[in-house]
N, C-alpha and C positions, 0 to 999 in steps of 0.2 A: 589691707584686706581683712575683712571681718567674717565671722561665722554667718551672719545674716546675708552678706553678699554671696557667700558660697551657697547658702540655702536658695537664694534667688536663681543662681546658675543651675542648680540641680532641678529646681522647679521648671525653668524654661526647657531644660533637656527632657524632663518628664512630659511636658506638653508637646514638644516636637516629636518624641517617640510615639505618643498617643495619636497625634495627627498623622504621622507616617503610617501607623498600622491601619488607621481608618481609610487613608487614600489607597493603600495596597489592597485592603479588603474590598473596597468599592470597585477597584479594577477587576478583581477576581469575580465578583458578583455580576459584573456586566460583560464578562468575556464573550457572551453570545448575543448581546444586545445590538441590534442593527444601528449603525451610525455612531456607535460609542467610540470615543477617542481616549486613549490611555492618559490618565492624570499623573502628575508628578508633584511631589512636595518640594518647594524651593526653600532652601535654608541658607542662612548666611551667618558668619560670625558676628556676635554682638559688638557694640562699640567698646573701645578700650577705656580704661580709667587709670588715673595716676594716683598712687598712694605713696607719698614720700618720693623716694627716688625710683620706685618701681612702677612699671606700666604693665597692667594685667588686663586680660580679657574678661568679658562679662557673660561668656557662655554662647549659646546658640540662639538665633532669632529666626522665626518663621516669616518668610517674605510673602508667601502665597501658595496657592495651588493652581497650576497651569496645565494646559493640555500639551501633550507631546505631538506636535503636528508640523508638517512642512507645507507652508501655505502655497509655495510655488508648485509643489507636487500635487497639492489639492486642486489647483487651477487646471493643471494639465489633465488630471483625472476627470474633472468635469467636462473638459473639451473632448476627451476620448470617449466619455459616456455619451455625449451628443452624437459623435460620429457613429458610434456603435448602434445607437437607437435608430438613427437614420438608415444605416445600412441594413439592419435587421427588418425594418418596416418594408423596404423595397424587396428584400429577399423573400419575405413571407408572401407578398402578393405575387411575385414571380412564380413561386412554388404553387400557389393557388391557381394561377393562370395556366401553368403547364398541366395541372391536374384537369382543368376544364377542357383544354385543347385535346388531351388524351391521345397525342400523336403516337403512332405505331401500335394502336389498339384497333379492335374491330369496329369501334364506334367513332373513329375520328373522321375529320372532314375529307382527308385524302382517300379514305376507303369509300366514302359516299361518291366522291368524284370519279374514282376508278370504276366503281360499279355502274354508275350512270353511263359513262362512255362505252363500257363493255356491252351494256344493253343496246346502245345505238348500233354497235357493230353487229349484234344479233339481228337487228331489224334489216341490215343490209342483206343478210342471207335469206330472209323471208319478208320482204317489204310489204306484202299484202296480207300477212297473217295478223288478224286482230289481237290475238293473245300476246304475240311477241311485241307488237306496238304498245299494248297496255303495260307490259312489263317495263318497257323503256320509259313510258310516261310515269309509272309508279316510282321508278328509280329516280327520275327527275324531281318528283314530289318529295321523296325522302331526302334528296339533296337539299332542297329549299328548306325543309323542316330542320335539317341539321344545321344549316347556316343560321336560321332564326334562333335556334336553341343556343348556339354558340354566342351569338350576339346578345341574347337575353341574359345569359349567365354572366358574361363579362360586364354587362351594364349593371347587373345586380351587385357584382363584386366592386365595381366602381362606386356605386351608391353607398356600399358598406364603408369604403375608405373615406368617403365624404362625411358620413355620420361619425366615424371614429375621430376625424379632425374636430368636429363640433364637440364631442365628448372631451377631447384633450384641451380644448379652449377653456372649458369649465374647470378642469384640473389646474391649468395655468393660473387662472384667476384666484382659485382657492390658495394655491401656494404663494402667490404674490401677497395676498392678504396676510397669510401666516407669517411670512418673512418680515413684513412691516410691523406686525404685532410683536414678534420676537425682538426686533430691533429696539423697540421701546423698552421692553422688559430687561434686555441686556444692558442698555444704557443706564437704567435705574439701578440695577444690581451693581454694576461696575462704577457707578457714580461718574459717568462720562469720562472714564480713563484715569480717575484718581485712585481707584483701588487696584492694587497690583494683581490680585487673583483674577482669573477668568471666571465668568459666569458659566462654569463648565457644562452643566447639563443643558442650559439654554443654548449655548453655542453648538453643542452636539445636535440639538434639535433643529437649529437653523441650518447647519451644514447638511443635514439629511434632507431638509426642504430644498436647499439649493441644488443638491445632487439630483433630486427628483425633477426639479424645474429644468436642469441642464439636460436631462434625458428627453425632455419635450422640445425645448428650443435651445439654441446655442446662446449662452449668456456670458457676460463679462462681469466679474464681481470686484468692486473696489471697497476695501474696508477703510472706515474713517477713524480718526484718533479717538473718538468717543466710544468706539466699539460697534457702531452700526455699520451696515453695508449698503452700498448703492448697487443696483442691478440694472444692466443694460442689455439690449438685444439689437444688434445691427445699427448702433448709434443712437437708438431711442431708449429712454429709460422706462423701466417697470417700477422700480423703487428708487427714490432719490430724495434724501433729506426729509424723510417722513411723508413724502407725497408718493402716492401710488398711481399707476396708470394701467387700467385693465385692458384686456383684449376682447374685441367684439367680432361677430361674424356678419358679413354682408353677402347676401345672395346674388348670384348672377347665373345666366344660362350659358352652358358650355357643352356643345355637341350632344344635346338631348338630355343633359343632366343639370338639375338646379344645384350648382356648386356654391361653395362659400369661399370668400377671401377673408383674410384676417386683417383687421384694422385696430389701431390704438384708440382708446376711449377719449382721450383728451385732445390729441393732435389730429385724429382721424387719418393719420398716415398709415400706409401699408406696413404690416409687421414683416420686416425683412429677415427671413430665416435662411440659414445656409446649411444647418445640420440639426440634429435632434429628430425625435419621432415625427413632429409636425412636418418638417421638411421632407422626410422620407415618405410620409403619407401623401403629401402634395405631389411629389414626384411619381409615386405609384398611381395616384388618381389621374394626373394629367398626362404624364409621359408613358408610363408602363401600360396602364389599361386604356387610357385615351388614345395613345399611339397605336396600340393593337387594334382598337376599333376602327381607327382611320385606315390602317392597312387592310383590315377585313373589308371595309367599304370600297377601298380601291380595287381589291381583287374581285369582289363580288360585282362591282360596277363593270369591270372589264369583262368578266364572264357573261353577265347579262347582255351587255352591248354587243360583244363579238358574236355570241351565239345567236342573238336575235337578228343581227344583220344577215347572217347566213340563212337562218330559218325563214325570215320574212321575204327572202328572194326565191323561195321554193314553193312547191305546191304539194298538197296531200293527195289522198285518194278521192277527195271531194272538195268542191269549192265552197264559197260563202254565199249566203243569201243576204246577210247583213253583218256589219261590223261597227264597233264604236272604238275609237282610239283610246288607249289607256291614258295618255298624257295630254294635257291641255296647255294652251298658250294664253298669256294675259292680254296680249294685243294681237289680233289677227292681221293687222296691217304692218307689223314688224317683220323684217326678213327672218326666216326660220332659224338662222344661226345666231340671231339676237333676241329670240322670243322667250328665252329663259328655260328652254328644254334641258332636262338633265343630261342627255346625250346630244351632242351638237352635230347636225347633218352638214354635209359638204357639197360642193358643186358636183353635179352628176345627173343621173336619171334613173328611172325604174319603169317597169312595164306592168300594165294591167291587162289581164286576159279575160275575155268574156266567153263563157262556154255555154252552148245550148245543149241541154241534156236530151232533148227530143231528136234533134237532127245530128248531134255529135259534132257540129261545127264550132269553131272558136275563132275569135278575132283578137289581135294583139295591138295594144295602144301604147306608144311611148310617151312618158310624162317626164319633161325636163325640169330639173331643179337648178335654177340659176342662183348661185351664191358666190359671185365673184366681186362683190362690193360695188357694183354699178347700180344705176337707178332701177333696173328691172329685176332686182333680186326677188326670189320667190317668197311670198308670204303665205300664211295659212289661207287667207282669203283667195289669193290667186291660184293656189294649189287646188282648193275646193272647186273653183270655177272650172279648172282644167279637167278635173275628175268628173264633174257633173256634165261636162260636154260629151263624155263618152256615151255612145248609144247603148242603152240597156243598163246604165248605172246612174244612180241618183246620189248626189253628195251635198252635205250641208254642214254648217258649223253650229253646234249646240250653244245654248246660253252660257254654258260653262267653259266654252272655248275648246271643245273636243270636236274631232272630225267624225261624222257619221256617214257610213256608206250603206246603200241598200240596192238590191237588185230590183229592176223595174218589172220583172216578170217571174212567176213561179218556176218557169222552165230554164231561166238563166241563172248562172252562178259565176262569181268572179274569183280570180286569184291573182297572184303577183309573181314577178320574176325579175332577175338581174338588176337588183337595186345597188347601184354604185355610189349613191349619195348618202346612204344610211338614214334616209328620211323615214322610211317605214318603221325601222327599229326605234328611231328617236320619238316618233309619235305613238308607238305601241300598237302597230297594225300587223297582223299575221305573225305575232311573236310567240315564242315558246315560254319565256319568263316574263313576269311582271315585277314592278318595283325598280328601285335604283340602288338600294343599299342593303346591308345585311338584315336589318330589322324588318324590312317589308318585301323581301324577295319571296315570290311565290310562282307557282305554275299557272299559266294562262287558263282561265276557266273553260274556254272552248275546247282545249285539249283534254281536260278532265272529263268533259261531257262526251267527247267524240274523238277517239284515237285516230280516226281517219284524217284528222286535220294535221297530223304530224307531217311536216313538209319535207319529204325525202326526195320528191321529184324535182328535176331541174329543167325538164323539157315539156311541161304541160301536166295537167291533172292526171296522176297515176301512170305516167308514161315510163318513167325510169327512176333510178335512185341516185342520180348524180349529186343532187343537193345533200342527200344523206351521207355520201362519202365525205363531203366537206365538214358536215356536222360531227361525224364520228372521229375525224382526224383533228378537230379543232384544239383538243387539249394539248397536243404536241406541235401544233403549227405556229410558227412565229407570226405575230400580228403587228400591224403598223402602229396601232394606238398605244401599244406597250413598248415601243422602241424595238420592234422585231424580236421581242422575247415571247416565248410561248406561255400559255397559262400554267402549264405544269412547272416550267422553270420559275415563273413568277411565284407560284405557291411554295416551291422548295426553297427559294431565296427568302421568302417571308418567314417560313418556319425555321429556317436555319438562323436567320437574324434574331428571332425570338429566343431560340435555344441558346445562342451565343450570349445574348444580353442577360439571360437568366443565369448562365454559368458565371459570367463576369460579376453579376450582383452578389451571387453566393460567395465567390472568392473574395470580393471586397469586404463583405460582411464578416467573413471568417478572419480576414486581416485585422479589421477593427476589433473583433473579439479578442484576438491574440494580443494586440497592443494594449487593450484595456486591461486584460488579465495581468499583463506584465506590470503595468502601473499600479494595479490593485495590490499585487504582491509587494511592491515597493512601499506602498502606503501602509499596508498591514505591518511591514517590518518596522516602520517608524511609529505608527499610531495604534497598532493592534495590541491587545493584551497578551503578555507573555506570562503564563501561569507560573512557570518555574522561577522566573525572575522576581515576580511579586511575592511568591512564597519565601524566597530568600530575604526579600526586604522585610517581610513580617518578622522573620526570625531575628534579623539584625536589630530592628526597632524594639523587639521584645527584650533582647539582651540589654539594649540601651535603657529601656524603661526599668528593668530590674536593677541595673547598676545605679541609675539615677535615684531610684527608690532607696537603695542601700545608702547612698550619700546622704539623702534626707534623713534616714534613720540615724546615721552616725552623727550628723550635725545636731539632731535632737538630743542624743545622749550627751554630747559635749555641752550643749546649752544647759542640760539638767545638772551636770557637774558644776558648771560655772555658777548657777543660781544657788547651789547648795553650799558654796564656799562661804 
């Protein structure tokens, strides 16, 4: 052993202490840096040497600077981040939806429904009072406006979710490009795995990009021996051996919205996502909001059809001089139950009453609707011919496929009764509501112009209020088309299911947050900066540095003595 070899040992110790102080100081400086992973100086004893019969060490050797990280925990944390982002996306849209519904407030749909049917009950007490009739019609108009507003606001929210998906696709592509570029830089710095040290700052940057990507889509990450990573989603790659595959959007129509589906740029296959914000947004758009609109249309369709079937079978205080059916058929020679009407009529009949205002006389004509699947099934053409054959009534089919009815004399007016087939409601004749779904539900224009057309009579024009009793009780009356469930029960079930689904989504999101927070704590315990610990490391390395410097100073003095001999 020589003084020069001892001097080399002290020098290596000095360098190691200097590097240790630098690593600890870097940790402290980045204690609040997002995505930073604590670094550690890796040291090892130097190789031994033989001097005569002695085997001695050669001091300390710096092997590298590596990150303190648990890769398995990191993968679990990314997966938990995907689940959390998916759950929170659905939770957010459920909260927005509940705010729009506004249930149990003065402006919710149930209040408008209750007010409308209460006004119908008021008409029963004073069926000939124009003011009371106008109040009922106004309440019906408010109800339709409430339905359209609800439909419009949910559709706007659904469009917003679709636009958010498009924005997230741009973020995905930027992150994929960033990860691919970082792969190249890391491989260059680490020399394809030949350098022991990690490209610490670059790896932190890549991990942060992977974390952000995982919050958007569920990814699987495989690290290669050269330091690069391959990134997969649902079996398809986004980054693989230096090749990237971007995500593109393809438009398609879905329930009145121009939606987008996500496809891969190279394979053109669907991007199969099961979690992440993208999956949550797709579920919110298609299932939460789209499903709510489907239920709204189902309820509104049932309300329109059932109310119109009762209303079209009654008479107001006055009859009609002319009427044009709201709904048209594409082929007037097809049976009515196959003609594409939104509401399908059934086998049955209805009555047409012709009233002479001068003489006070009226005649009743039975119109049979054959819809039993035989050759003589009723078509719009045959129905028109049967109506046109009634004395005092003219009937024709317009070029648009609508049925037009006109009185043949100014003193004659017509009305309808006892429709067991639902044909009048299906065609939109003598109806209260127009439209078929939430977005186009309105009050019939004839009622807005003339409150006397409110069909409360069941025994002739202005005779009684029997039909009004059925209309006023319809909200709580079980109906066949809904499986003997009343409209009020149907509404309560719908709102209950929505509230239950919202509560479940919020509970699931909270569970995901809690689990992610637990993993985040474990991750910080492994990879987070501990200021106290690094401060102790600096003091230890400082003492090592001072002692090593003292050894160098002592060797220098000894060498001076030797050279002076």
